[in-house]
Structures are given as structure tokens and as C-alpha cells.
VMD Tcl script that draws the C-alpha trace (Angstrom):
set ca {
  {0.00 0.04 -0.02}
  {1.45 3.33 -1.12}
  {0.89 6.40 1.13}
  {1.70 10.07 0.41}
  {1.99 11.93 3.67}
  {1.94 15.79 3.66}
  {3.30 17.63 6.68}
  {5.37 20.74 7.12}
  {7.46 19.28 9.98}
  {9.74 16.15 9.91}
  {13.13 14.82 11.06}
  {15.68 16.38 11.86}
  {13.33 18.64 13.72}
  {12.99 17.31 17.24}
  {10.06 19.10 18.75}
  {6.31 19.43 18.13}
  {4.54 17.68 15.29}
  {7.74 16.60 13.56}
  {8.39 13.79 16.00}
  {5.00 12.31 15.47}
  {5.20 12.59 11.69}
  {8.62 10.92 11.73}
  {7.68 8.11 14.11}
  {4.42 7.32 12.28}
  {6.01 7.19 8.85}
  {8.95 5.03 10.04}
  {6.53 2.69 11.98}
  {4.28 2.27 9.01}
  {7.30 1.58 6.78}
  {8.31 -1.23 9.13}
  {4.85 -2.70 8.83}
  {5.26 -2.92 5.07}
  {3.73 0.35 3.78}
  {5.50 2.36 1.11}
  {5.59 5.83 2.56}
  {6.59 9.06 0.69}
  {6.79 12.10 2.91}
  {6.23 15.51 1.45}
  {7.76 18.06 3.83}
  {9.93 21.16 4.13}
  {13.63 21.81 4.77}
  {14.12 21.94 8.55}
  {13.46 25.07 10.37}
  {11.34 24.39 13.49}
  {11.33 25.85 16.04}
  {12.03 29.11 14.30}
  {15.53 30.42 15.15}
  {17.03 26.99 15.67}
  {20.26 26.52 13.77}
  {20.16 23.58 11.22}
  {23.39 24.64 9.42}
  {24.88 21.21 9.96}
  {22.01 19.69 7.95}
  {22.42 22.09 5.06}
  {26.13 21.63 4.90}
  {25.87 17.77 4.93}
  {23.50 17.90 2.00}
  {24.91 21.04 0.22}
  {21.30 22.08 -0.13}
  {20.97 25.71 1.09}
  {20.11 27.01 -2.41}
  {18.18 24.02 -3.79}
  {14.52 24.32 -4.30}
  {13.81 20.58 -3.96}
  {15.63 17.77 -2.26}
  {15.07 13.97 -2.22}
  {16.06 12.36 1.09}
  {15.87 8.92 2.56}
  {15.70 8.15 6.25}
  {14.34 5.18 8.34}
  {12.98 3.50 5.21}
  {10.91 6.52 4.27}
  {11.29 8.41 0.93}
  {11.34 12.11 1.82}
  {10.52 14.80 -0.73}
  {11.53 18.15 0.56}
  {10.82 21.70 -0.51}
  {12.88 24.79 0.52}
  {10.12 26.90 2.04}
  {10.47 30.48 3.26}
  {11.89 30.52 6.81}
  {11.73 33.84 8.65}
  {14.20 34.37 11.42}
  {11.55 36.18 13.43}
  {7.85 35.54 13.11}
  {4.68 37.63 13.03}
  {1.31 36.86 11.53}
  {2.24 38.16 8.01}
  {5.62 36.28 7.89}
  {3.95 33.12 9.12}
  {1.32 33.34 6.34}
  {4.06 33.74 3.76}
  {5.94 30.82 5.30}
  {2.99 28.52 5.05}
  {1.98 29.71 1.61}
  {5.49 28.97 0.22}
  {5.44 25.49 1.66}
  {1.96 24.66 0.32}
  {2.62 25.97 -3.17}
  {5.93 24.15 -3.46}
  {4.47 20.87 -2.10}
  {1.53 21.11 -4.53}
  {4.12 21.30 -7.40}
  {6.00 18.27 -6.18}
  {2.95 16.12 -5.49}
  {0.77 17.05 -8.36}
  {3.45 16.88 -11.12}
  {4.98 13.55 -10.14}
  {3.66 10.41 -11.87}
  {3.57 8.16 -8.79}
  {0.34 6.54 -7.82}
  {-0.84 6.24 -4.23}
  {-3.60 4.37 -2.44}
  {-4.12 7.22 -0.02}
  {-3.00 10.78 0.84}
  {-2.61 11.63 4.53}
  {-2.53 15.30 5.24}
  {-1.29 16.72 8.61}
  {-2.73 20.03 9.62}
  {-1.68 22.76 10.38}
  {-1.14 24.52 8.12}
  {-4.77 24.63 7.13}
  {-4.07 25.53 3.50}
  {-2.20 22.22 3.18}
  {-5.57 20.59 3.23}
  {-6.45 22.35 0.00}
  {-3.31 20.97 -1.62}
  {-4.37 17.46 -0.49}
  {-7.84 18.11 -1.97}
  {-6.41 19.28 -5.32}
  {-3.93 16.30 -5.54}
  {-6.83 13.97 -4.61}
  {-8.94 15.18 -7.56}
  {-5.95 15.18 -10.11}
  {-4.71 11.69 -9.07}
  {-8.11 10.23 -8.37}
  {-7.05 9.02 -4.95}
  {-8.79 9.50 -1.56}
  {-7.33 11.70 1.20}
  {-7.65 11.94 4.96}
  {-6.74 14.86 7.16}
  {-5.21 14.57 10.57}
  {-5.81 17.74 12.70}
  {-3.07 18.46 15.26}
  {-4.30 21.90 15.91}
  {-7.63 23.65 15.14}
  {-5.68 26.55 13.63}
  {-8.37 29.17 12.98}
  {-10.00 28.49 16.49}
  {-6.69 28.76 18.21}
  {-5.80 32.00 16.41}
  {-9.14 33.62 17.52}
  {-8.78 32.38 21.06}
  {-5.32 33.81 21.42}
  {-6.35 37.14 19.87}
  {-3.94 36.77 16.99}
  {-6.96 37.13 14.57}
  {-10.14 39.12 15.12}
  {-13.40 37.82 13.84}
  {-14.01 39.29 10.40}
  {-13.55 38.58 6.69}
  {-10.30 36.64 7.07}
  {-11.63 34.39 9.82}
  {-14.80 33.68 7.86}
  {-12.59 32.75 4.88}
  {-10.54 30.42 7.08}
  {-13.57 28.70 8.56}
  {-15.10 28.34 5.10}
  {-11.88 26.77 3.83}
  {-11.66 24.50 6.96}
  {-15.26 23.35 6.27}
  {-14.56 22.70 2.52}
  {-11.43 20.64 3.34}
  {-13.19 18.52 5.98}
  {-16.17 18.00 3.65}
  {-13.91 16.86 0.76}
  {-11.82 14.49 2.89}
  {-12.75 10.91 3.23}
  {-12.12 11.03 7.02}
  {-11.02 13.56 9.53}
  {-8.70 12.51 12.45}
  {-7.68 14.54 15.51}
  {-5.72 14.15 18.61}
  {-8.20 14.53 21.49}
  {-11.82 13.79 22.38}
  {-12.57 17.44 22.88}
  {-11.08 18.45 19.51}
  {-13.08 15.62 17.90}
  {-16.26 16.94 19.53}
  {-15.46 20.42 18.32}
  {-15.15 19.20 14.74}
  {-18.39 17.22 15.01}
  {-20.13 20.37 16.30}
  {-19.05 22.19 13.11}
  {-21.47 19.93 11.25}
  {-19.69 16.66 10.58}
  {-20.97 13.10 11.28}
  {-19.74 11.12 14.25}
  {-18.57 8.37 11.85}
  {-16.47 10.75 9.71}
  {-14.45 12.14 12.57}
  {-11.92 9.72 14.16}
  {-9.68 9.89 17.17}
  {-5.92 9.56 16.36}
  {-4.23 10.72 19.47}
  {-0.49 11.54 19.94}
  {1.74 9.09 21.75}
  {4.97 8.30 23.48}
  {7.66 5.82 22.49}
  {7.65 4.09 25.83}
  {10.49 1.73 24.69}
  {12.84 4.64 24.38}
  {11.51 6.92 27.16}
  {11.88 5.01 30.46}
  {12.45 5.99 34.07}
  {16.14 6.31 34.95}
  {18.32 7.76 37.77}
  {18.32 11.57 38.17}
  {22.08 11.23 38.70}
  {23.00 11.03 35.01}
  {25.32 12.86 32.60}
  {22.74 15.58 31.78}
  {22.02 16.28 35.37}
  {25.55 16.40 36.38}
  {26.58 18.64 33.54}
  {24.09 21.33 34.61}
  {24.49 20.69 38.35}
  {20.83 19.56 38.81}
  {21.43 16.44 40.93}
  {20.80 18.09 44.24}
  {18.23 20.52 42.98}
  {14.41 20.37 42.72}
  {14.05 20.96 38.96}
  {10.95 22.51 37.41}
  {10.76 21.87 33.61}
  {9.12 23.69 30.72}
  {10.20 21.74 27.49}
  {8.94 22.56 23.97}
  {7.56 25.53 22.10}
  {7.69 28.93 23.76}
  {4.88 30.46 21.64}
  {1.57 32.33 21.82}
  {-0.36 29.41 23.34}
  {2.17 28.76 26.14}
  {2.19 31.26 29.10}
  {5.83 31.82 29.57}
  {5.25 34.86 31.79}
  {3.61 32.84 34.58}
  {6.59 30.54 34.72}
  {9.02 33.36 35.05}
  {6.95 35.23 37.62}
  {6.70 32.03 39.67}
  {10.50 31.65 39.41}
  {10.77 35.19 40.74}
  {8.59 34.28 43.77}
  {10.73 31.21 44.51}
  {14.18 32.83 43.81}
  {15.06 32.80 47.68}
  {14.62 28.96 47.80}
  {18.05 27.89 46.61}
  {16.93 24.27 46.24}
  {14.50 25.06 43.33}
  {15.63 25.64 39.80}
  {13.66 26.23 36.65}
  {14.81 24.51 33.53}
  {13.40 26.02 30.30}
  {14.13 24.15 27.06}
  {13.13 25.04 23.59}
  {12.45 27.90 21.19}
  {9.48 29.83 19.73}
  {8.11 33.30 19.22}
  {8.39 34.11 22.93}
  {12.01 32.97 23.35}
  {13.19 36.56 23.08}
  {10.82 37.72 25.74}
  {12.00 34.92 27.98}
  {15.69 35.87 27.51}
  {14.93 39.56 28.13}
  {12.83 38.82 31.25}
  {15.55 36.59 32.79}
  {18.19 39.26 32.19}
  {16.03 42.19 33.39}
  {15.01 40.45 36.71}
  {18.36 38.68 37.23}
  {16.76 35.29 37.64}
  {19.71 33.16 38.71}
  {17.36 30.25 39.37}
  {16.34 29.83 35.64}
  {18.44 27.75 33.25}
  {17.54 28.34 29.68}
  {18.73 25.77 27.06}
  {18.26 25.07 23.36}
  {16.30 22.13 22.12}
  {18.26 18.98 23.18}
  {19.42 16.17 20.81}
  {17.26 13.07 20.74}
  {19.91 11.08 22.35}
  {19.73 13.23 25.54}
  {15.95 13.47 25.83}
  {15.56 10.60 28.25}
  {18.38 11.88 30.50}
  {16.92 15.44 30.42}
  {13.40 14.29 31.54}
  {14.90 12.04 34.14}
  {16.83 15.06 35.58}
  {13.75 16.98 36.56}
  {11.29 16.64 39.39}
  {8.13 18.27 38.07}
  {7.03 19.46 34.50}
  {4.81 22.22 33.57}
  {1.93 22.86 31.09}
  {0.95 26.45 31.25}
  {-1.64 27.75 28.91}
  {-2.97 31.23 28.33}
  {-6.49 32.13 29.36}
  {-8.90 31.51 26.41}
  {-7.03 28.47 25.10}
  {-9.66 25.71 25.40}
  {-10.05 22.81 23.16}
  {-8.46 23.96 20.03}
  {-5.05 22.42 20.99}
  {-3.94 19.35 22.95}
  {-0.37 19.81 24.48}
  {1.74 16.84 23.44}
  {4.49 17.78 25.92}
  {2.91 15.61 28.61}
  {4.02 12.39 27.12}
  {7.80 12.74 27.51}
  {8.02 13.63 31.18}
  {5.06 11.35 32.07}
  {6.87 8.39 30.38}
  {9.75 8.70 32.82}
  {7.39 9.09 35.86}
  {7.50 12.89 36.31}
  {4.47 14.68 37.86}
  {2.84 17.65 36.18}
  {1.43 20.99 37.28}
  {-1.11 22.08 34.71}
  {-2.17 25.72 34.58}
  {-5.08 25.64 32.19}
  {-8.78 26.10 32.10}
  {-10.47 23.20 33.96}
  {-12.63 22.59 30.90}
  {-9.63 21.78 28.74}
  {-9.11 18.15 28.01}
  {-5.50 18.17 29.43}
  {-6.99 19.34 32.71}
  {-9.72 16.68 32.65}
  {-7.24 13.97 31.85}
  {-4.79 15.06 34.71}
  {-7.68 14.84 37.16}
  {-9.05 11.57 35.82}
  {-5.74 9.66 35.75}
  {-4.14 11.67 38.63}
  {-0.92 12.50 36.84}
  {-0.90 16.18 37.62}
  {-2.07 18.99 39.84}
  {-4.43 21.40 38.03}
  {-4.56 25.12 38.80}
  {-6.09 28.15 37.06}
  {-4.04 29.75 34.34}
  {-2.06 32.97 34.68}
  {-1.81 32.68 38.40}
  {1.94 32.83 39.34}
  {1.27 32.75 43.11}
  {-0.69 29.47 42.77}
  {1.93 28.04 40.44}
  {4.71 28.84 42.94}
  {2.68 27.34 45.79}
  {2.12 24.06 43.93}
  {5.80 23.82 43.07}
  {6.69 24.42 46.67}
  {4.12 21.77 47.73}
  {5.64 19.05 45.56}
  {9.18 20.03 46.68}
  {8.09 19.39 50.26}
  {6.00 16.30 49.52}
  {8.22 14.00 47.47}
  {5.98 10.97 48.21}
  {3.05 12.81 46.55}
  {5.31 13.77 43.64}
  {6.44 10.24 43.16}
  {2.90 8.86 43.27}
  {1.62 11.35 40.65}
  {4.64 10.59 38.52}
  {4.08 6.85 38.52}
  {0.40 7.49 37.58}
  {1.68 9.39 34.57}
  {3.75 6.45 33.36}
  {0.71 4.17 33.75}
  {-1.43 6.67 31.82}
  {0.99 6.79 28.89}
  {1.54 3.04 28.69}
  {-2.12 2.20 28.90}
  {-3.54 4.93 26.77}
  {-0.89 6.42 24.51}
  {1.73 3.81 23.70}
  {3.06 4.43 20.21}
  {2.44 1.03 18.74}
  {-1.10 0.73 20.04}
  {-2.13 4.24 18.82}
  {-0.75 3.79 15.29}
  {-2.17 0.24 15.06}
  {-5.61 1.61 15.82}
  {-5.23 4.23 13.18}
  {-4.24 1.44 10.75}
  {-7.30 -0.56 11.61}
  {-9.78 2.37 11.65}
  {-8.49 4.22 8.56}
  {-5.68 2.63 6.52}
  {-7.35 -0.83 6.09}
  {-10.22 0.81 4.28}
  {-7.94 1.73 1.40}
  {-5.79 -1.30 1.04}
}
mol new
graphics top color blue
foreach p $ca { graphics top sphere $p radius 0.5 }
foreach p [lrange $ca 0 end-1] q [lrange $ca 1 end] { graphics top cylinder $p $q radius 0.2 }
display resetview
């Protein structure tokens, strides 16, 4: 069975959707599928240096590149990659990718059994629709973020002509697709409430590779390198963007700066990275350690070096996104503090499976208090952490999730 997978992010990018796209394609390849991934040259998160990749392939000025990794044929396009992002630059970034992918996909002569389109960007769904018509092959969309909803919730877009266009485009894409998949029950319900049948909208959640991510000693090379062994380490790992409330973390760090046993470890990049750097410098936060995205080989050690992980969402972010950052720390038995609306699915899951403490968003005093609480009550932290590992193994193990996707979707097109 031949699959064409469309997605803007892929290996060697290590954070966000790229990891799921890579693991899904490689796993399906091992199961005997012929997978061709249409993706961009690496850039994510914005600002991260991928010079080594471009130098290895001598590809900086190439428009297209054919790559091969993990049994997957990778067809890349050299999309526009702004050094700093705003709404206008992000739109150009996504448009450049979608246009070039459309050229690569529609003008090759290969035949496929199915096209799988990973959203966002939303416009990529239109590319899948056009390719589906030209090649007379069905397509499914997999929705990682409800992009228009999230943009409105965060105030990045105001309701008007543009949002009406985006919602119309979204509806057209979902209508044309054979199936629509998404990563959480709440997002699935949201799509159904937009006017789609229960049978058309499927759950295809994100996952953790629990064979790679396993509990290990905190006394490891990563922890020793950054002098974390004797500290109570509070982690934010992943994107530092509009959806993540970085201010509340930094303000909580300020409130706990007199406690020399607690240190905040912030790992990643995003549109708010500059704000984080300036805030740390302005307020002289010696208890905050800011690092770049870590190599895949060090991820298990990094997660094992911390004592509690954070999910901090801005007010107004409800069910348009499902934070995937829970799976890494939870896999190595680390507890969470989740600052999010109690109606969010992540909050409901944390309460249901008892893998995290849930507090209101944008409340630095409450966040600092919960961190202090887990620092004092290590037995509670350990219990919550073990619950997290059980939650991931039982509900979000990689092999189980992708196998369900295969049975629910892929078998219909073989």
C-alpha cells in the first residue's frame, strides 16, 4: 500500500509535530507500507540552527531535495523560513510550503492508495484536495491543531472577513476529505459540532515511545553537566509560543528565587524565546536555566533530571489544542502541574488519571505554591509521576495508537 504523507515538519526537527510525523512514517514503513513524505527543509522551532544539515546535503540554495531516512522516501521543499515571526511572515511561510508541495505532489507520476495530510497549516488541506482530484485518490486529514479556532482564542486574529474565509476553507477541506482525524476527544467533539458526522471524525491521538522513554536515575550525565542532581528541577520543554504562558513561569520563578533548592529549566524555542531571555536578564533570575532544544539522544536523561514538569496555557485556550508535551516527562514518571482552564481536555485527563495538579491559568502565586508543595511532599510527587507512566503506557503507547489508526483508517484503502 502506497501512502503520500503531507506535513510541514519532519526529522531532523525534534520538537512538536515533527516527531509524530517521523515516528508514524517510520513505523508504517516497518509494517510494510511504502511511505513518501512531502515536507519542508528543517526550520522548527524558528531560530534553531540547522546549518549542519544544510552543509551535509549541500542544499541551502536548492528548491527541492530527495532524502531517505528510516525506510521513508522524503521529498523536501525549500520553504520560506523567517528568522523572526509575526502573522504576516507566518502566512508567507505557510503559503510558500503549500505551493511548492503542490508542485512536487501534483506533477509527479507516482500513484498512491491514500494521501494523509497533517494540519496545520490549514491551507495544506487544500493541496491534498487538489492532488486527490488530479490523481483520483482518496485523502484523509489529521488535525493536530484547530488553527483558526486557536488564532481567534489567542487574539492573533479578530473575527471578520479573514476568519470567515478560514472557517469556510476548513469546512470545505473537511467535507472533501474521506475521513477527519484529530488528537483529542474534545477536538473531535469540536469538529463534529461544526457539522460533521460522528462516523467521519476519528480519534488519532498523539503518543509516546515508551520503549525509548523510560525511568532512569536522576544522577545522570545531563543532570551532572548542569548541576541539577541536588536541585528540585521544574521543567518547561517545548515550544515557547503564543499558546504557552511563559510569563507565569518566570513570575513564579521570581517568587521562589530565595529557595536555593529550586531551579527552573526552560528548554526550547519559539516566538516568545526573546521575551524569556529579556525577562531573565532584566529580573536577574539566577534560578532559571535556559537551554536550546536537546538532541534526541539526551531527551531521556533530560526528562529524568527533573522533578516536576509544567503545562502552562494562556487564558482563552480551550479545546483547539492538545499539548503533546505531557508524554515525555510522564513516560519517565515525572508529575505535572497544569495551569489551564479546567474545561480543557488536558486538565480533565490530569484529574481523571491523577498524573498532575491542576490550577487556574495565569496565576503565578498559585503556580509557585504548587511547586513548593511538591518540593516538600516528595511522596506525593512520586505517586503522581508513577500514575503518569501508567497513563501513557495504557492509553498512549506508540504501537497501540498507530495500530488503531491502521485498523480504523488505512485498512479501508488497502
